[in-house]
N, C-alpha and C positions, 0 to 999 in steps of 0.2 A: 160699404167699407172699401171696395176697390176704388171708388171715386175719391175717398179720403186719401188713400195711399198715393193715387195718381197726382192729386193736387199738392200734397205735401212734398212729393219728389220734385215737382216743378218749382216750388218755393226754394228748395235747397239749391237747385241748379241755378235759379235766378240770383240767389245770394252769392254763389261762387263766381258769377259773371260780373259782379260789381267791382270794377277796377279801382274806382276812386276810394280814398280812405274815408270819405264821408258818404253815408247812406242818404240818397236823395229823398226829399219829401214825396216826389212822384212815386217812387218805388213803394214807400210806406202806404200811400193811398191805395195803390193797386193791391197791395197785400191785405189791407183792411177789407176792400170789396171782395177779394178772393176768400178771406176768412168767413165772411158772411155767407158767401155762396156755398162753401163747404158745409156750413152748419145746415143750410136749407137742403143740400143734397143728402146729407146724413139723415135729416128728418124724413125725406121722401123715401129713402131706402128702408129705414126702420118702420116707417108708417105702412109700408106694403106688406110687412110681415104678418102672418095670421095671428089672431088673438088666441090666448090660452083657452082651451075648451072648458076649463073649470072656472073661468073668471067671468062674472056677469058683465053684460054689455054696459059700458058707462053712459050716463046721461048727465048732461050739464044742468045743474039746478039753477034756478033764478035766485036773485038776491032775496026776494020775498020768501022763497022756500027755505033758504039758509037761515034767515031770521026766525022763521017758524021753528026750525029745529033747535036753534039756540034758546028760544023762549020756553022750551019744555021744562017741566019740573024734574030736576035731576036729584032724586032722593034715594039713599041707600040705607040699609039697616045692618048694624053690627049686633051679634047675638052673644050674650054672656054664657060661658060654659064653666063647669067646675074644673075640668082637667083639659089641658091643651093636647092637640093631636101629636102623634109621633111624626117628626119631620123626616119622611122617607121618600117624598116625591110622589106619593099616591094618595088621593083623597078617598081613602077607604073607611076611615073612622066615622062612627055615627055622629060625632059632633059636627062634622061638615054638613050633614044633611039637615041640621036644624036651621041653617042660615038660608035665607032666600037669595038665589043667585042674582047678581047684577048682570044685566044683558043690555044690548042696544049700543054697540060700539059703532062710531061713524068715522069715515076716513077724513083725514086732513090732506094726505097725499096718497095716491095720485089723483083721485076723483073726489074732490071736496064735497062733503055733505052726503055722499053715498054710504049705505051700510057697509060695514067691513065685509070683505069677500069671504071670510070664515067666521063662524059663530064663536063667541068667547063668553064664558061664564066665570064670574068672580064671586066667591063667598068670603065673608069676613066674620070672624069670631074672636073672642078675647077672654082672658082669665084675669086673675088679680095681678099677674106677673107680666103678661105680654099680649100683643095683638097679633092675629094670624090671618094671612090671606091665602086662599086657595084658588088657583087659576086652572080652569079647564079650557084648553085651547083646541077646538076641533079643527081638522084639516082634511080635506078630501084627497089630498096627496101626502099622507103621513110619511112616506118614504123620503120626501123632499125637505122635511124639517131639518134645519141646520143647527149643529151644535159643535163648535170647535174651541171657543175661548174657555179658559179655565182660571187663569191668574186673576186675583182681585184687582179691580180698577183697570183692567186691560181693555183691549179693543173688542167690544161686544157687538159692534155694528154689523159684522158679517153673519151673525146668528139670528135665529128666531128668539125673541126675548120679550119679557113683560116688565112693566114698571108701574110704580105707584108713587104719587106725591101726597103726603099728609100735611094738612094745615091745622095743627092741634088748637091753636088759639083762634082759628077761624077769622083772622084779621085780613086775609087775602094778601098777605105780605111775606110772612115767614113760613117756611115749610121744610120738610125732609123728603128727599127723593131716594128711593130704593129700586134697584133693577137686578134682574137675574136671568139666567138661562138654565136649561135642564142639566147642564154639567155642574151646577152649584156655584157658578161664577157670581160674584157680588160686586155691585157698583153702588156707591152712595154719595150723596151730596147734600149740602145745606143751601136753601134758597132764602135770600134776604132782600126781598123787594125787587123792583124793576130798575133797570139802568137806562136812563133816558139818553145816554151818549150814543146809542144807535148800534144796530146790527141788523142782519137779515131777519131776525125774529123780533125786532122791535126793542131788543135789549133785555138782559136778565143778569142777575148777580148770582149765578149758580157756581158754588165752590165745590168741585169734585174732589178736592184734596182732604176734605173732612172724612174721617173714618169712624163709623159707629159700629157697635156690636149687633149683628143680626145674622140669621141663618137662611140659606136657600137650598132647596133640593128639588130636583125634577126627574121626570121619566117619560119616555116615549110610550104611546099607547096605540092600539090599532086604529083609533080615530083621531090621532093628533099627538098631543102631549099634555101632561099635568105638571103643576109646579106649586110647591108650598113655600111660604115665606113666614118666618117668625121674627118679630121685632120687639125686643124687651122694652118695657116702659122706661127703664133706666136710660135707654138710648135717646128717648124723646124728651121734650119739654112741653108741658101743658098746664092749664090753670087748675086751681083747686076749686072745683064745683061739683055738687052731687050728680047733676045731669049735664051732659056735654054734647055739643054738635061740632064735629070737625069738618074742615074742608077736605075734599079728596078728588084726585084726578088719576084715572087708570089709563094705561097705554099698552098696546100690543103692536109689535113690529114683525112684518113678514118680508124679509129682505128680497126674496126671489121675485116679488111683485112690486118692489119699491113702495111698500105700503106701510103707512102709519095710521093707526086707528085709535080713537080716544073715547072715553066715557068720563065726563060729558063731552059733547062735540066741541072741538077747538078749531075755529076757522083759521085760514091762512093769514088773515090780517092781524091775528093776535099771537102773542108770545106763547109757544107750547109749554114753556116752563113757568109761565106766570100763573098766579093763583086767583086772578080776578074772576075767571069763569069756572072755578071748581064747583063740584056738586056738594051736597050735604050728606055727611055720614052721621046718622042718628043712632040712638040706643046705647050710648056710652054712659055708664053710671058708676059712681063710687070708685073712681080710678085714683091710684096713689102715685103722685109725681115722683120721678126718679131723682131725689135729692141725695145722691150717693156721694161718698168720699172715695176717690180712687188714688191709691198710692202705687207709683211705678218706679221702684229702685232699679238701677242698672249697674253692671260692672263691665269693664273692658280690659283686655290684655292683648299686647301685641308688640311689634317691633317696627321701627322706621330706620331705613338704611340710606345714607347719603353715599352713593357709589363713588363719585370723584374724590370725595374726602376720605373714603374708606372708613367711615364711622357709622355706628348704629346706636340707637337710643331705644330703651324699653318704653312701651306705652301701657301704663297701668293706671287705671282711674276708676272712680265710682261716683255716683251722683243719684239724684232722686227728683222725680216730678210728682206733684200732688195736684189733683183736680177735685174741687169741692163745688157741689151744686148749692150755691147760696140761696137761690130761690128756684122756682120751677123753670125759669128761663134765663137765669143769670149764673154764670160759672166763673169761679176763681181758679187760676192756675198759678202754681209756684214751682220754680225750678232752681236746683242748686247744682253747680258744676255741670252746666249744660253740655251735652255731647251730641255731635251730628255725624258720627262715624259712618252711618248707613246712608247718608244723603248722596244723591246722584252727582256726578261730575257735570260741568257745564258742556253744552254742545259747542262744536267748532263752528265759527261763523267767518264770513269774509266781509271786511269793512272797506267799502268804496266811498266813504265820506270822511270829513274832517272832524267828526263828532264821535264820542265814545259809544260802543255797542251796549245794548240792553240785554242782560241775562236774567231770566226769571228766578224767583225764589223757589227753592226746592226742599227747604228744611221744614219738617212736619210741624214743629212747635210754632213757627211763624205762619204756616199756611192755615192752621185752624183758626177760624174766625177772622181771616184776613179781610174779608169784605167789610166788616164793621169799621176798619181803620182806613179804608180807601178815601183819599181826598185828592182831587186834582185830575189831571189828564194823563192817563197811562202812557208811559214811555216818553213823554214830552214835558210834563210839568207836574210831577208827583211830589206833593208836600211830604208824604211819608212813604218810604220804600224800605222794607225790612232788611234787605241785603246790606244796608248801611250799618247794621248791627251785627258784629261778629264776623264780618268779612271785609277784606281790603278791596280796593278797586280792581286789582288783578286776581281776585278770587282766593287769596290766602286766608286761612282761618285765624281769627283772633279769639283766644280763649275767653269764655264767658264765665264769670263767677256765679251768676244766677240772676234771678229776677222774678217778677210777679205780673200777672195780667188778670183783669176783670173784664169780662165781655158778655154781651147778651142784650136782652130787652127787659124793660120793666114797664109794663103797660104800653104806652105809645112812644116811650123813650128808648133809643138805642144807646148803649154805653160801651165804650172801649177805653180801658186804662192799661198802660203798659210801662213798666220800668225795668231796665236791664243794665247791669254793670259789666263792662268789658275790662278784662285785664290788659296789661301790656302785651304786645304781640309775642314777646319771648318770655313772658312772665317775669321779667326783670325790670325794675323801675328805671325809666329813662332810656330803655333800649327799644328800637323799632317804633311801632305805632303806640303813642301814649295811651294809657288807660283812660276810659271815658264812661260817663253815665248818660243813658238815653231815657227820656221820658216822653210819652205820647198820651194825650187825653183827647178822646173823640166822643162827641155827643151828637145825637140827632133826635128829631121828633117827627112822628108821622102826622101829616095833615091831610085833610080831605080823604078821598078813598084810596089813592095810589101815589101820593106825593110825600115829600119830606123836606125838612130843612135841618142844617147841622152846623157844627163848629169844630175846630181842631186847634190844639196847642201842642207843639213839639219843642223839646229842649235837648241840646247836647252840651255837656260840660266836661272839659278835659280835667281829670282828677289827679294826674301826677306829672304834668308838664307845664309849659307856659300857660298862664291864665288865658283861657279861651272859652267863650260860650257862643252858642248859636240857637236862636229861637225862631219859631214860625207861628203865626196866628192867622186863622182863616175862618170864613163862613162860606157855606155853599147851600145849594138847593137843587133837588130833582123834582120836576113837576110833570105830571101826566094829565093832559087836558083832552077832552073829546075823544077818548080812547086811543087815538093815533097821533096826537101832537105831544112831543117830548121836548122839555126844556131843561137844560143843565147850566148852572152858572156857579162861579166861585170868585172870591176875592181873598187874597192872602198877602201878608207882609212878613218879611224876615227881619231879624235884628242880630247882627254879628259884631263881635268885639272889633273895634276900630273902624267900623263902617257907619256912616251917618244917614245917608239918604239914598233915594232911588232903589228901594228894596221892595217894590210892590209887584204883584202878579195878579192878573184878572183873566177871566175866561167866560165866554157865553156861547151857547149852542142852542139852535132851534131846529128840531128834526121832525118832519112829518113823514110817517111811514104807513103805506098800505101795500097790499100784495102787488098792485099794478103800478102805483106811482110812489115816488119818494122825492123829497127835497130837504136840503139842510144848508144852513149858513152858520158860520162860527167865526169867532174872533178871539185870539190869544194875545195878551200884552204882558210881556215880561221885561221889567226894567233891568238896567245893567247890573245892579247889585242884588237882584233877587236870588237868594242862595240858601235854600233849605238843605242843610248838611245832613239831615236825616231823610232826605228825599232824593229824587232823580230828575235833574234838569240838564240835559245835554247842551242846550243852546239858550243863551240869555241875551238881553238887550234887543228884543225883537217885537214886532207886531205882525201877527200872522192872520190873514183874512182868508177864509176858505168857503167854497160853495160847491154844491153837488146837486145835480138833477138826474132823476132816474125814471125810465119808462120800461115796464116789464110786462108786455102783453103775453097772453096765452093763446096760441094758435088753435085752430079747430082740432078736435080729438082724433081726426084721421091721420094727422101727421105724427112723426116720431119725436117732435119737440114738445116738451112740457111747458117751457117758458123761455122767452127771449128776454135779454137785458140790454138796454141802451143807456149808458151812463156818461154824463159829461162832468168833468171836474176842473176846478181852477183854484189854485192857492197863490196868494200874493203876499210875500213876506218882506218887510222892510226893517231897517234899524229904528232906533228911537227918534231919529230925525226924519223919518219917512223916506229915507233913501232906499231904493229897491236893492235887495240882496238876492232873493231867490223868487223866481216865478215858475210855477209848474202848471201846465194845462194839458189836458188829455181827454181821451174818450175810451170807453170800455164797451166792446161788443161781445155779448155772451149768449150762450144757449144751454139750457138744462134739458137733457134728453129724457125721454120716457124710460130709457134703460137705466137711468140714474147717473150716467156720465155727464160731465160738464165741460164746456169749452169757453175760453176767454181769449180775446185779442185786445191788448192794451197798447195804445199809441200815445206818446207823450212828447211834448216840447218843453225844454227846460232852459231857463236863464239862471246862471249862478255867478255871483260876484263876491270876492273876498280880498281883503287888503294885505294879508300875510300869506306866504307860501305854507303848505302843509305837507306832511309826509304821508303818502298813500300807503306805502309799506317801507321796509327798511332801506330799499335802494331806489325808490320812486318818489321824487319831489315834484309837487305841482306848484308852478309859479303863481304869485298873486295876479289877479286880473279878472276880466269879465268873460264868461263863456256861454255860448249859445249851442245847444245840441238837442238832438231828437233821436228817439229810438222806438222800437216795437218789441213787444213781448207776447209770446204765445203760451197758453197754459192749457193742459188737459188733465182732468181728474177723473179717474175711473170710478164707477159706482162703489161707494164704501162697503156695500154688502157683498161685493165680489171677492173671492179668495182664490188667488192673490189679487190685490188691487194695487194700482200704480198711479202716481202723479208725475207728469212731465212738464217741463218748462224750458223755454228758449227765448233769448233776447238778443237783439243785434241792432247796431246803429252807432251813432256818434256818442262820445263820452268825453266831456271836458274839451280838450283840444286834440282829441284823437278818436279812436274807435273802440268798441267793446262788443265781444260776442260771448254769450253765456249759454251753457246747456246744463241742465240739472234735472233732478227728479228723485222720487222715492219709490221703494218697493216694499210691500208689506204682505207677508205670508204667515199663516199660522195653521197649526193642526191642533188636535186635542191637547197635546203635551208640549209641542214645540212652536216657537214663533221666531221670525227673523225680519228685521226692519233695517233698511239701508236708505240713507238720504245723502245725496252727493251733489256737488255743484262745481263747475269748472268755468272760470272766466279767462278769456283771452283779451288782454289789455294792450293796446298799441298807442303809445304816446310819442310825441316828437323826440323826447330824450331817452325813452326806454320802452321796450316791449317785454312783457312777461306774462306768465300764466299763474293764476291763483286757484288752488283746489281746497275744498273742505269736504270731508267725508265723516259721516256719523253712522255707526252701525250698532244695532241692539240685537242680541241673541238671548233667547229665553227658553228654559226648560221648566215646565210646570208639572210636577208630579200630581198635585192636587191644588185646590184653591188656597191651601194653607202651606204649600211647600213650593218654592220657586228659586231657580238659579238664573241670574241675569248677568250678562257680560256686555259692557259698553266700551266702544272704541271711538275716540275722537281724534281726527287728524286734520291739521291745517298747514298748508305749505307756507303761508305767510309767517306764522309763528315758528314753523319747523318743529312742531311738537306733536307727539303721539301720546295720548293719555288713555290708559286702560283701567277699567273698574269692573271687578268681578264681585258679585254679592249673592250669597246664599241667605235666604230668609225662610225660617221655619216658624210658623205660628203654632206653637206646641199646645197652647190653650188660648181661648178667646182673649185678645188684648195683650198677650205675652209673646215675646219674640226672641229668637236666637238668630244673630247675624254673624256670618263669617265673610270678611271683606278683604280683598286684595287690590291694591292700587299700584300702578307703575307709570312713571313719566319718562319717555325717551325723547331726546332732542337731536336735531341735525337733519340733513337731507334724508329723504325717504330710503334711498339706497344705502345710507350709512348711518343709521340711527344709533345713538349711544345712550344707554340707560343712565338716568340721572338720580332717581330715587325710587324706593319701593317701600310699601307699607303692607303689613299683614295684621289684621285686627279681628278679634273675636269679641262680640258684644252680646250680652244677655240681659233682658229685663223681665220682670215678673209683676203682673197686675194683681193688686189686692184691693178688693172692693168692700166697703163697710156701709 
């Protein structure tokens, strides 16, 4: 660690001695070599540390041994009981003893293929109403078992926790993921196939924003800990057959050892959330699918105050959502007078480009089943982007009269149908944003073992203004070949009132991923008039060709480095006449330490050309022209299982026709009932015509009395917009599926030292779930 501090100090001193406004390539090259040396030095320092006396000595397994482990028969048995156990965190009921324990967990990290360092037993039983999982997690150091997270869907990665993925249709594509710790914290997600567009895990479509009804309770024991999980069948979808076999994947995480263990064994080359390698859960019979009808009415009451105008308006409303299980895996949702009072505010961001920023969807209605509607390239060429419904480009809410959605699967077919009617922005005809109707139809079909093809149609029609329609039509496919070869492609065309031609968009990606090697090539072609108004396309009239090569060797186990990463990237973007607009080339040097920490050094050279000037911020105009610049970025991420954990980043070098220095990072701390997260970034921009500083700060403070009672405060500050937004939300789940929200919002504008309140809102919202 002393070496790291010493070399980082030298880097800062060297940076301060650079007198030229341009950072030389020579200095960047020296920095790259120095960064690699720091990683090796860290590896040597950490590698000399004594091993834990309770951890078995690791042994590198051969590829043949790993294949032999994978080839084992992974069979588990669920036992039917008359009455379910009491969910109290202790496996003391006699029903648990009727089930044969599932044992034999194997590590994915850090020692691939080795048995888990601690024994784990899982028992599965079920009744007419629910399925139950009982985890017995032995630990030779029970005093070191961690449990701090409480709030639902929070950060569980600092804790010891367990997880299960159930594949009720056993199609190795769709599944339900449930996780928990001994505090009773719950995390759930829906898995809808694999995503060939690439990631470090080979790609997955895991939607954590889905919320199902289930219970978790755990307790520490002298030998480790125990945890019980109850999942009602109404939460799941499964076929109607007298005898069933489900797919199942079980997972245990021991953060102090950076250890992830699975049953069945999941190698590093495969997606840990994919279902292709799941085991078989047998013994399920005479199950009743949860074809429930859920009615969720709500009422809101509050006040909105416009401070400069000295006016206030009462906020009183009511509405209802209805969910109907049409079939065992197909759900219809209806909503009237849709309300999103409890949705989070957007994070503050710094924009250093001439293109609009991307803000993710945060409204629960649109997050549920969102993966079924995905089409296109995220953040770059999305044919459907749900924020186009009910929100303006600057984030103002557009009242929604209501709508309907049908989503799910029927056999090998995926179905997503959506229709929403938006009112005028001010609920007055002809004022503000005109009222519009939005329709989306998305269909897909599973082919082969892990691939699919699909189509989409979107339509936007203005209903109380000038005649205007916009449609998009597209076909796409995701293909998985030879386990590690991923292909994604789409072709789409838009049709807009008054526009005749050049409305096509196409994309293709080939991605080959293994633990040690990776390669991908892609091409995106968007014609000048390609404009899906229900999507997100920040840049049109382009042809973008990209390639990436990666080598990720794993050094000998005596070192402190778990894995190195050497990545080369090149993007070549032209207009529709093949004239170069943007070229980006770079390398990434990285190391993943055995402590769980990661380091990255990114070096990039950029060419950017544009014909019109653009406003970087309110007082910074960038002239049209061609710009060559280069920069370096350093990133450090501490082990996610450490509490607190920090991420740090710094960049310096040329920027357009000037220079840029950036420092930023995040800090995340949590205890059993409190959590605090801050993410901040500061940019120093020096251009020939202006020098300025841009700041963005996002803070989150949480108090969690229990998994069902939480208070959260968000603060978002941006010096470019000179706006401070505050959002305070109390959420009490007073019964499963039913919530009470108390929300306070405030927006202040002006310089940080002289902020002036602009508006305030105070809202109380209550809903009540009724199931039939």
